[in-house]
One Martini backbone bead per residue (centre of mass of N, CA, C, O) as a GRO file, in nm:
protein
  327
    1UNK     BB    1  -5.103  -3.277   3.711
    2UNK     BB    2  -4.997  -3.388   3.435
    3UNK     BB    3  -5.145  -3.546   3.163
    4UNK     BB    4  -5.087  -3.875   3.035
    5UNK     BB    5  -5.046  -4.076   2.754
    6UNK     BB    6  -5.069  -4.433   2.723
    7UNK     BB    7  -4.912  -4.679   2.507
    8UNK     BB    8  -4.951  -5.035   2.451
    9UNK     BB    9  -4.784  -5.263   2.258
   10UNK     BB   10  -4.925  -5.548   2.085
   11UNK     BB   11  -4.931  -5.911   2.040
   12UNK     BB   12  -4.930  -6.214   1.968
   13UNK     BB   13  -4.796  -6.360   2.247
   14UNK     BB   14  -4.768  -6.181   2.463
   15UNK     BB   15  -4.644  -6.062   2.757
   16UNK     BB   16  -4.842  -5.988   3.017
   17UNK     BB   17  -4.643  -5.840   3.217
   18UNK     BB   18  -4.544  -5.626   3.011
   19UNK     BB   19  -4.826  -5.486   3.045
   20UNK     BB   20  -4.930  -5.491   3.353
   21UNK     BB   21  -4.695  -5.377   3.505
   22UNK     BB   22  -4.697  -5.080   3.396
   23UNK     BB   23  -5.001  -5.033   3.428
   24UNK     BB   24  -4.998  -5.052   3.743
   25UNK     BB   25  -4.824  -4.810   3.796
   26UNK     BB   26  -5.030  -4.604   3.674
   27UNK     BB   27  -5.263  -4.677   3.857
   28UNK     BB   28  -5.129  -4.599   4.130
   29UNK     BB   29  -5.085  -4.304   4.051
   30UNK     BB   30  -5.386  -4.242   4.032
   31UNK     BB   31  -5.464  -4.327   4.319
   32UNK     BB   32  -5.272  -4.120   4.466
   33UNK     BB   33  -5.376  -3.866   4.339
   34UNK     BB   34  -5.668  -3.890   4.443
   35UNK     BB   35  -5.579  -3.903   4.747
   36UNK     BB   36  -5.454  -3.595   4.705
   37UNK     BB   37  -5.684  -3.436   4.518
   38UNK     BB   38  -5.682  -3.483   4.230
   39UNK     BB   39  -5.879  -3.437   3.951
   40UNK     BB   40  -5.670  -3.577   3.765
   41UNK     BB   41  -5.520  -3.817   3.612
   42UNK     BB   42  -5.185  -3.867   3.511
   43UNK     BB   43  -5.319  -4.129   3.357
   44UNK     BB   44  -5.355  -4.296   3.046
   45UNK     BB   45  -5.451  -4.630   2.927
   46UNK     BB   46  -5.361  -4.809   2.626
   47UNK     BB   47  -5.424  -5.053   2.383
   48UNK     BB   48  -5.224  -5.169   2.098
   49UNK     BB   49  -5.276  -5.278   1.760
   50UNK     BB   50  -5.332  -5.361   1.446
   51UNK     BB   51  -5.606  -5.431   1.591
   52UNK     BB   52  -5.885  -5.406   1.732
   53UNK     BB   53  -5.906  -5.631   2.009
   54UNK     BB   54  -5.818  -5.948   2.044
   55UNK     BB   55  -5.540  -6.074   2.241
   56UNK     BB   56  -5.297  -6.307   2.274
   57UNK     BB   57  -5.133  -6.458   2.523
   58UNK     BB   58  -4.889  -6.672   2.623
   59UNK     BB   59  -5.067  -6.784   2.882
   60UNK     BB   60  -5.379  -6.738   2.722
   61UNK     BB   61  -5.508  -6.491   2.788
   62UNK     BB   62  -5.719  -6.228   2.686
   63UNK     BB   63  -5.684  -5.919   2.540
   64UNK     BB   64  -5.777  -5.569   2.481
   65UNK     BB   65  -5.761  -5.367   2.207
   66UNK     BB   66  -5.849  -5.034   2.180
   67UNK     BB   67  -5.640  -4.993   1.942
   68UNK     BB   68  -5.506  -4.888   1.644
   69UNK     BB   69  -5.210  -4.794   1.520
   70UNK     BB   70  -5.344  -4.631   1.270
   71UNK     BB   71  -5.468  -4.425   1.429
   72UNK     BB   72  -5.454  -4.084   1.366
   73UNK     BB   73  -5.533  -3.992   1.686
   74UNK     BB   74  -5.272  -4.130   1.782
   75UNK     BB   75  -5.083  -3.940   2.052
   76UNK     BB   76  -4.862  -4.023   2.262
   77UNK     BB   77  -4.658  -3.958   2.534
   78UNK     BB   78  -4.642  -4.281   2.580
   79UNK     BB   79  -4.448  -4.548   2.428
   80UNK     BB   80  -4.498  -4.905   2.462
   81UNK     BB   81  -4.319  -5.208   2.404
   82UNK     BB   82  -4.381  -5.520   2.413
   83UNK     BB   83  -4.309  -5.858   2.486
   84UNK     BB   84  -4.168  -6.185   2.386
   85UNK     BB   85  -4.117  -6.491   2.237
   86UNK     BB   86  -4.280  -6.360   1.968
   87UNK     BB   87  -4.100  -6.124   1.849
   88UNK     BB   88  -3.992  -6.228   1.577
   89UNK     BB   89  -4.268  -6.237   1.435
   90UNK     BB   90  -4.344  -5.943   1.483
   91UNK     BB   91  -4.076  -5.825   1.343
   92UNK     BB   92  -4.168  -5.968   1.047
   93UNK     BB   93  -4.390  -5.750   1.037
   94UNK     BB   94  -4.422  -5.492   0.824
   95UNK     BB   95  -4.683  -5.353   0.921
   96UNK     BB   96  -4.617  -5.329   1.220
   97UNK     BB   97  -4.345  -5.175   1.183
   98UNK     BB   98  -4.464  -4.928   1.027
   99UNK     BB   99  -4.678  -4.840   1.239
  100UNK     BB  100  -4.480  -4.798   1.471
  101UNK     BB  101  -4.310  -4.575   1.334
  102UNK     BB  102  -4.540  -4.379   1.301
  103UNK     BB  103  -4.628  -4.357   1.602
  104UNK     BB  104  -4.357  -4.264   1.718
  105UNK     BB  105  -4.357  -3.993   1.561
  106UNK     BB  106  -4.632  -3.909   1.746
  107UNK     BB  107  -4.455  -3.929   1.999
  108UNK     BB  108  -4.290  -3.878   2.270
  109UNK     BB  109  -4.220  -4.125   2.442
  110UNK     BB  110  -3.999  -4.415   2.395
  111UNK     BB  111  -4.042  -4.781   2.452
  112UNK     BB  112  -3.927  -5.092   2.613
  113UNK     BB  113  -4.014  -5.429   2.693
  114UNK     BB  114  -3.780  -5.628   2.681
  115UNK     BB  115  -3.817  -5.766   2.360
  116UNK     BB  116  -3.926  -5.505   2.230
  117UNK     BB  117  -3.654  -5.400   2.109
  118UNK     BB  118  -3.679  -5.551   1.839
  119UNK     BB  119  -3.907  -5.380   1.730
  120UNK     BB  120  -3.769  -5.109   1.741
  121UNK     BB  121  -3.534  -5.193   1.561
  122UNK     BB  122  -3.699  -5.253   1.299
  123UNK     BB  123  -3.804  -4.941   1.308
  124UNK     BB  124  -3.527  -4.765   1.369
  125UNK     BB  125  -3.522  -4.655   1.692
  126UNK     BB  126  -3.199  -4.771   1.770
  127UNK     BB  127  -3.015  -4.630   1.598
  128UNK     BB  128  -2.716  -4.538   1.758
  129UNK     BB  129  -2.797  -4.674   2.036
  130UNK     BB  130  -2.863  -4.749   2.347
  131UNK     BB  131  -2.943  -5.079   2.476
  132UNK     BB  132  -3.186  -5.307   2.617
  133UNK     BB  133  -3.254  -5.650   2.721
  134UNK     BB  134  -3.292  -5.949   2.739
  135UNK     BB  135  -3.026  -6.154   2.790
  136UNK     BB  136  -3.116  -6.389   2.583
  137UNK     BB  137  -3.140  -6.144   2.334
  138UNK     BB  138  -2.885  -5.965   2.310
  139UNK     BB  139  -2.732  -6.108   2.081
  140UNK     BB  140  -2.946  -6.078   1.860
  141UNK     BB  141  -2.963  -5.774   1.859
  142UNK     BB  142  -2.659  -5.716   1.794
  143UNK     BB  143  -2.645  -5.885   1.526
  144UNK     BB  144  -2.894  -5.763   1.369
  145UNK     BB  145  -2.794  -5.464   1.513
  146UNK     BB  146  -2.483  -5.317   1.497
  147UNK     BB  147  -2.564  -5.006   1.574
  148UNK     BB  148  -2.621  -5.117   1.847
  149UNK     BB  149  -2.567  -5.061   2.197
  150UNK     BB  150  -2.549  -5.336   2.389
  151UNK     BB  151  -2.674  -5.367   2.735
  152UNK     BB  152  -2.708  -5.675   2.924
  153UNK     BB  153  -2.692  -5.524   3.243
  154UNK     BB  154  -2.960  -5.365   3.235
  155UNK     BB  155  -3.267  -5.273   3.346
  156UNK     BB  156  -3.239  -4.975   3.238
  157UNK     BB  157  -3.250  -4.724   2.965
  158UNK     BB  158  -3.144  -4.389   2.822
  159UNK     BB  159  -3.121  -4.296   2.452
  160UNK     BB  160  -3.399  -4.132   2.371
  161UNK     BB  161  -3.468  -4.438   2.431
  162UNK     BB  162  -3.637  -4.670   2.595
  163UNK     BB  163  -3.514  -4.956   2.794
  164UNK     BB  164  -3.557  -5.305   2.894
  165UNK     BB  165  -3.563  -5.581   3.046
  166UNK     BB  166  -3.692  -5.854   3.189
  167UNK     BB  167  -4.027  -5.825   3.240
  168UNK     BB  168  -4.016  -5.681   3.539
  169UNK     BB  169  -3.866  -5.422   3.425
  170UNK     BB  170  -4.120  -5.266   3.347
  171UNK     BB  171  -4.164  -5.155   3.632
  172UNK     BB  172  -3.908  -4.994   3.658
  173UNK     BB  173  -3.960  -4.812   3.411
  174UNK     BB  174  -4.230  -4.690   3.513
  175UNK     BB  175  -4.113  -4.570   3.774
  176UNK     BB  176  -3.917  -4.381   3.631
  177UNK     BB  177  -4.131  -4.224   3.474
  178UNK     BB  178  -4.279  -4.131   3.728
  179UNK     BB  179  -4.039  -3.979   3.849
  180UNK     BB  180  -3.987  -3.789   3.609
  181UNK     BB  181  -4.277  -3.657   3.608
  182UNK     BB  182  -4.356  -3.661   3.962
  183UNK     BB  183  -4.149  -3.794   4.140
  184UNK     BB  184  -4.029  -3.976   4.415
  185UNK     BB  185  -4.270  -4.000   4.609
  186UNK     BB  186  -4.483  -4.142   4.427
  187UNK     BB  187  -4.295  -4.371   4.335
  188UNK     BB  188  -4.250  -4.493   4.615
  189UNK     BB  189  -4.551  -4.548   4.680
  190UNK     BB  190  -4.601  -4.735   4.440
  191UNK     BB  191  -4.386  -4.944   4.522
  192UNK     BB  192  -4.518  -5.022   4.786
  193UNK     BB  193  -4.784  -5.133   4.665
  194UNK     BB  194  -4.616  -5.347   4.481
  195UNK     BB  195  -4.375  -5.463   4.631
  196UNK     BB  196  -4.117  -5.288   4.536
  197UNK     BB  197  -3.846  -5.152   4.415
  198UNK     BB  198  -3.762  -4.844   4.312
  199UNK     BB  199  -3.435  -4.930   4.308
  200UNK     BB  200  -3.251  -5.141   4.166
  201UNK     BB  201  -2.964  -5.309   4.206
  202UNK     BB  202  -2.805  -5.344   3.943
  203UNK     BB  203  -2.819  -5.600   3.721
  204UNK     BB  204  -2.907  -5.884   3.555
  205UNK     BB  205  -2.670  -6.054   3.664
  206UNK     BB  206  -2.729  -6.010   3.958
  207UNK     BB  207  -3.020  -6.145   3.964
  208UNK     BB  208  -2.933  -6.417   3.858
  209UNK     BB  209  -2.744  -6.464   4.094
  210UNK     BB  210  -2.937  -6.444   4.334
  211UNK     BB  211  -3.115  -6.675   4.234
  212UNK     BB  212  -2.894  -6.890   4.245
  213UNK     BB  213  -2.843  -6.864   4.549
  214UNK     BB  214  -3.137  -6.943   4.634
  215UNK     BB  215  -3.108  -7.236   4.496
  216UNK     BB  216  -2.906  -7.312   4.695
  217UNK     BB  217  -2.846  -7.614   4.908
  218UNK     BB  218  -2.577  -7.531   5.022
  219UNK     BB  219  -2.490  -7.462   5.345
  220UNK     BB  220  -2.226  -7.316   5.300
  221UNK     BB  221  -2.336  -7.101   5.100
  222UNK     BB  222  -2.566  -6.981   5.262
  223UNK     BB  223  -2.386  -6.876   5.497
  224UNK     BB  224  -2.185  -6.707   5.328
  225UNK     BB  225  -2.385  -6.507   5.194
  226UNK     BB  226  -2.475  -6.386   5.465
  227UNK     BB  227  -2.193  -6.285   5.545
  228UNK     BB  228  -2.147  -6.095   5.311
  229UNK     BB  229  -2.401  -5.911   5.354
  230UNK     BB  230  -2.319  -5.838   5.663
  231UNK     BB  231  -1.982  -5.795   5.565
  232UNK     BB  232  -1.858  -5.573   5.342
  233UNK     BB  233  -1.606  -5.446   5.533
  234UNK     BB  234  -1.451  -5.700   5.499
  235UNK     BB  235  -1.267  -5.966   5.431
  236UNK     BB  236  -1.343  -6.101   5.086
  237UNK     BB  237  -1.150  -6.276   4.994
  238UNK     BB  238  -1.072  -6.582   4.888
  239UNK     BB  239  -0.902  -6.658   5.131
  240UNK     BB  240  -1.104  -6.570   5.354
  241UNK     BB  241  -1.347  -6.748   5.257
  242UNK     BB  242  -1.215  -7.021   5.263
  243UNK     BB  243  -1.138  -7.008   5.560
  244UNK     BB  244  -1.435  -6.976   5.667
  245UNK     BB  245  -1.500  -7.284   5.523
  246UNK     BB  246  -1.256  -7.481   5.526
  247UNK     BB  247  -1.100  -7.438   5.243
  248UNK     BB  248  -0.970  -7.448   4.955
  249UNK     BB  249  -0.941  -7.226   4.716
  250UNK     BB  250  -1.004  -7.408   4.474
  251UNK     BB  251  -1.259  -7.544   4.584
  252UNK     BB  252  -1.416  -7.292   4.652
  253UNK     BB  253  -1.435  -7.168   4.374
  254UNK     BB  254  -1.582  -7.402   4.242
  255UNK     BB  255  -1.828  -7.406   4.424
  256UNK     BB  256  -1.924  -7.118   4.397
  257UNK     BB  257  -1.967  -7.102   4.098
  258UNK     BB  258  -2.167  -7.334   4.078
  259UNK     BB  259  -2.386  -7.219   4.288
  260UNK     BB  260  -2.395  -6.891   4.188
  261UNK     BB  261  -2.247  -6.821   3.878
  262UNK     BB  262  -1.996  -6.672   4.006
  263UNK     BB  263  -1.751  -6.530   4.123
  264UNK     BB  264  -1.651  -6.414   4.418
  265UNK     BB  265  -1.552  -6.129   4.331
  266UNK     BB  266  -1.814  -6.047   4.174
  267UNK     BB  267  -2.013  -6.084   4.401
  268UNK     BB  268  -1.889  -5.893   4.611
  269UNK     BB  269  -1.906  -5.635   4.446
  270UNK     BB  270  -2.217  -5.631   4.413
  271UNK     BB  271  -2.284  -5.621   4.713
  272UNK     BB  272  -2.132  -5.352   4.769
  273UNK     BB  273  -2.293  -5.179   4.565
  274UNK     BB  274  -2.568  -5.232   4.693
  275UNK     BB  275  -2.499  -5.102   4.963
  276UNK     BB  276  -2.417  -4.820   4.846
  277UNK     BB  277  -2.694  -4.744   4.728
  278UNK     BB  278  -2.849  -4.736   4.993
  279UNK     BB  279  -2.669  -4.511   5.122
  280UNK     BB  280  -2.715  -4.297   4.898
  281UNK     BB  281  -3.031  -4.286   4.938
  282UNK     BB  282  -3.052  -4.283   5.289
  283UNK     BB  283  -2.800  -4.096   5.324
  284UNK     BB  284  -2.534  -3.837   5.411
  285UNK     BB  285  -2.293  -3.973   5.350
  286UNK     BB  286  -1.996  -3.992   5.234
  287UNK     BB  287  -1.825  -4.140   4.981
  288UNK     BB  288  -1.585  -4.233   5.157
  289UNK     BB  289  -1.747  -4.372   5.381
  290UNK     BB  290  -1.903  -4.570   5.196
  291UNK     BB  291  -1.656  -4.716   5.089
  292UNK     BB  292  -1.564  -4.826   5.361
  293UNK     BB  293  -1.839  -4.969   5.449
  294UNK     BB  294  -1.812  -5.152   5.162
  295UNK     BB  295  -1.482  -5.240   5.128
  296UNK     BB  296  -1.321  -5.010   5.006
  297UNK     BB  297  -0.990  -4.896   4.996
  298UNK     BB  298  -1.083  -4.683   4.772
  299UNK     BB  299  -1.239  -4.436   4.604
  300UNK     BB  300  -1.146  -4.512   4.319
  301UNK     BB  301  -1.244  -4.801   4.323
  302UNK     BB  302  -1.538  -4.736   4.377
  303UNK     BB  303  -1.592  -4.560   4.123
  304UNK     BB  304  -1.529  -4.769   3.914
  305UNK     BB  305  -1.728  -4.989   4.001
  306UNK     BB  306  -1.989  -4.819   3.993
  307UNK     BB  307  -1.978  -4.725   3.697
  308UNK     BB  308  -1.967  -5.010   3.568
  309UNK     BB  309  -2.247  -5.123   3.711
  310UNK     BB  310  -2.443  -4.849   3.692
  311UNK     BB  311  -2.332  -4.582   3.488
  312UNK     BB  312  -2.257  -4.398   3.737
  313UNK     BB  313  -2.192  -4.194   3.971
  314UNK     BB  314  -2.242  -4.160   4.299
  315UNK     BB  315  -2.336  -3.864   4.282
  316UNK     BB  316  -2.540  -3.893   4.064
  317UNK     BB  317  -2.710  -4.101   4.200
  318UNK     BB  318  -2.792  -3.927   4.446
  319UNK     BB  319  -2.922  -3.694   4.283
  320UNK     BB  320  -3.153  -3.890   4.167
  321UNK     BB  321  -3.220  -4.114   4.437
  322UNK     BB  322  -3.256  -3.968   4.684
  323UNK     BB  323  -3.382  -4.015   5.018
  324UNK     BB  324  -3.510  -4.014   5.306
  325UNK     BB  325  -3.459  -4.140   5.587
  326UNK     BB  326  -3.578  -4.360   5.781
  327UNK     BB  327  -3.742  -4.215   6.065
   0.00000   0.00000   0.00000
């Protein structure tokens, strides 16, 4: 396995998980490679800041920067910029921005975790590209840098430069880098060690929606959401769902949107796409069959919804992410 050097850029009040989430993915990759008899670890990981030494994290503990960004012999294969709520202060530091731009020019792959995209943007590394970031700062990124095509609903994406969504999405990004570098098997095993999904379905809006659903204490909604998840192939129209909970359509839509955070139609579509992604990953079923099993009336409707929410066609998704069915 080819060894790659990873450098994670930090600044005062950086989000700790933006740093340690990706770092632990690479750690488990090294652990699994050693377990398989590899002589060298596939990754080395270093932390870099304006100056080597202690750097305060947003939650309080201090981390140690191994290198200064300006070190002339620093030429990472992978350069990741962490984020945090203090990103605007970091992005307004002209020395930090200039040193990051210089280091990026000496790097192989470049990417950001969470709001780190704003620092990449200030360094001119996202001009004319598609990028994502934490949903709460997507508007700021788009307004401050109008040449960037900001997609606020992606967990991560790659358009010459990698970018990822909020906080834990740095783990998703690192797993995708691991899969790109060394294959799906080791990436899946690392994900299992971290107890996370290898490939989360849907985008940021979906996960904020699911979290809102989990916070709902309304028993009617709790039971209904379980019904939707268990029966994606049935009639899940507003009329059918309202009838299922014995409510008028107007009252049902109002309650559902308040409790879950999106309309019933949007939620059902995302649940169905989530189910379809699992089937594409884990089975050899045809696309038409998967569309029917997930409640889409036509293959064309399925294709349109899948591409809109996931960003690729079902066939492209299967080619990238399929793995043998369990058991």
